[in-house]
N, C-alpha and C positions, 0 to 999 in steps of 0.2 A: 377573504384571504388576500385578494389583490390590493384592497385598500390598506390592509395592515402592512403589506410589503412596501407599498409606496409611502406609507406614513401619512395617509389621508383618511378622511372620513368616508363612509360608504356613500353619503349624500353627495359629497364633492366628486367622487369618481363617477357616479351615475350622471351628474350634471355635465361633466366634461365629455362623457361618452355621447350624450345626446347632442352636445354642441359639435362634436366631431362628425357625427352622422349628418347633422344639418349642413355643415360646410361641404361635405362630400355629396350631399343630395342622395344618399343611399341608406338603406336600412341594413345595418350590420348585425343587429340582435333582435331576437324575439323575446319579449318580456313576459315572464311567467311569475308566479307567486314567489317572491324572495330569491329569484334567480334570473340570470340572463343566458340565453341560448344563442350561440352563433348561427346566423343564417348560412346557407351554402356559399354565398358570396363572401360573407364575413370570414368563413374558414379559409377560403382561397386567399383573401387579402392578408389574413393573419400569417399564413405560410410565407407569403411574399415579404411581409414585414420582418418575420423571423430571419429570413435569408439576408435581408438588408442589415439587420442588427448584427448578425454573425460576421458579415463582411466589414462592417464598421469596427467591430471588436478586433478583427484580424488586422485591419489597418493600424489601429492603435497599438497592438502588440508588436507589429513590425517596427513601428516608430520607437517604442520603448527599447526594443532590442538594439536598434541602430544607435541609440544614445549611449548604450553601455560601453564603457571603455574597455580596451583590449586586456587590461590587467585587473578588471573587476572580478571578484570571486565567482566561482561557478557553484551554483546551488544544486545540491543533489537531495532529492526526497526519497524516503524509503520507510518501511515499517520498522518497528523497534529492533527486531532481531537482525534484519539486514543492516540497519543503521549501526548496530553494535559491531557487526562484521566490518563495515566500512571504517568505523572508528579505529578498530584494531589495526587497520592497514592504511590509515589516512596519510601517513608520511610517504608510504610507498606509492599511493595514487598520485600525490602531489609531485613527487620526484619523477615518476614515469610520464607525467603530463608537462614536464619542463619547469617545475617549481611553481605551478599555478596554485593559488589559494582555493581551497574548496570549503564549502559550508554544507554540513550534513543536517538535513531537516528531518527529524524523526517524528512521523505521524502516520496514523491509519487513514487520514483524510486523503482523498484523491486531489492533490493540488493541480491546478489547471496550467499546463505548460504553454498552451496557446495564449493565455492571458498574461504569462510571465510570472506566475506565482513561484515557479522554480525553473531551472534550466534542463535538468535531467531527472528522470524518475526510475526507480527500480520497483517493479510491481509483480505481484504473484496472481493477480486476477484483474478483471475489468480493464484489459488492455485496450486503449482507444483505437478505433478503426476509422476515424474521420480523416478527411483529407488533410495533409500536412504533417501527420504523425509518422514516426519511424519506430518500429518495435522489433527487437531481436531477442530470441530466447538465448540466454547465456548460462543456464545451469538449473540446478534443483536445490531446494532447501529441504533437507531430509531430517526427520525427528525420530527419536526412539525413547523408550522408557529408561530412566536412570534412577539410581539410589546411591546414597553415600556408602562407602565401603564398610563403615562401622555400624550400619543400620540393617536390621533384618527386614527385608521387604515384605515379609509375611505379616508383620505387625506395624509397619510404617504407615503414617497417615497418607491418604491419597489426595492429590491435587488434580482436579480435572480442568477443563476449559469452559469459558462462557459459551452457551449454546449458539449464540449468534456469531461466534468467532470461527469455529470449525466443528461441524457435526461429525466429520470423519475422525478427528482426534478424540473427540468426546466418546464416540462409539468404541474406539480401540481401547481407551483407558477403562471404560466400564466393562468391556469384555475381559480384560486382564484382571480387574478387581473381582470378578465373579461374585457379585452380590455384596461385597464389602462396602461400607458407606464412604461417600466422598466428604472429605473435611472442608474443602473449599473449591471454588472455581476461579481461575485466574486466566484472563484473556491473553495477557502479554507473555510471550515465550521467554523473554529475558527475566521476567519476574518469576516464572515457573522454575527456571534454573536456580534462582536465588532461594526458592522454597525447598528445593532438593538439597542444595549446598548448605544452607544455614539452618533450615527447620527439620531436616531429616525426613522429608517427604519422598514419595514416589510420584513422578510425573513425566510428561513428555517434554523433552528438551532438544533443541537443534543439535545435531551431532557435532558440528564444528565447535560448539561450546562444551558439551558434555565430554567428548573424547579428549579435549585438551586439559580437562581437570582431573588430575591423578587421584583426587579424593573420591571420584565417582566411578561407578561401574554401570555398564549397560546391561539391562536385564534380558533384552531380546534383540534380534536383528531389527533394524528399522523397517516398518511395514511400508510397502509401496503405496498403499491407499492414502497415507497421511502426508506424502511428499507433495511439495508445491513447486511448480515451474517458476523460474525467475526470468523476468523480461526486462531488458534495458530499453527505456522509452525516451525519445527526444522529439522535438518539434522543429519544423523548418525555420521558425522564428529564431530560436536560440542557436540553431546549427549554423547561422550566419557568422557566429563568433568563432575564430580559430581556437580560443581557449576551451570552448565547449567541446569541439571536435577532439581536442587533445585529451580531455578528461574522459570522453567516451572511449577512446582507444585504450587509455590506462585502465578503465573499468573492465573492458573486455579481457585484457591481459591478466588482471587480478583474478577474475572468476575462472579463467582458463587454467591458471597456475594453481588454484585452490579447489579445483573440481572434486578431487578425492575427499578432501575434508568436508566439503558441503554435502557430498553424497554419502558420508559416513563410511568411507573406505580408506584403508583396510579396516575391517571390523576388529574391535578389540577382542582379546581372549575372554570368552564367557565362562571359562571353567570355574572362576571364583564367584560367579553370580549365584546367589541363593534364591532360587525361584520359589515362590509360595506354593 
């Protein structure tokens, strides 16, 4: 695996490790059949080397951040659903930050803020706890079951989620379905919204999207167990830029002003919902 990551042959890696041990005059590995096992000393030195590498990366990140001009765009990364919410309010964010240009990076990947992959992240899990990170809970992303007003939910196809995306949402949809088959599994919440709006399916949709669409009705109050906390994450490297601090403030204000929509409140009138 190490050889593949380095783009070298296993023989080359083995030869270089032996040469490294020879220069140190120390045995770092015990050699077994088709494997290398770190000695106790090797483990200790590997930990030291890891800390040195982290420090070097931090140094490089600070240098990259220092080179960014004051008017460089501020890059904000988020999942698709939150990215859609940010896109809906992009001009508001920019204006509140003093006209700063923002770049919205929509991805489920956890971009590395310390390395400079992005300047700000909005995350709903895996909030980093390492030194240099700043994280603040700024709201909830609440979802509920929706169907189009002209569709009978008792016969509508059911769209669930990919099992690796949210077991909580999957369990809630399957409980509501009560044994009815699932037509498809869609991991992206914005895509599930499109399946409800365009394909006439029943599925879980973020309330800020479903409630804003007059063609949809909410079938049930949003369940607490499927709600996700939203965290605003930044790093000391990017926080050196006034533009990043301004966008952080604008994002806090945006989520504060839209808390009710994100929480699914006030709940729409469910009298017209035709429950199966």
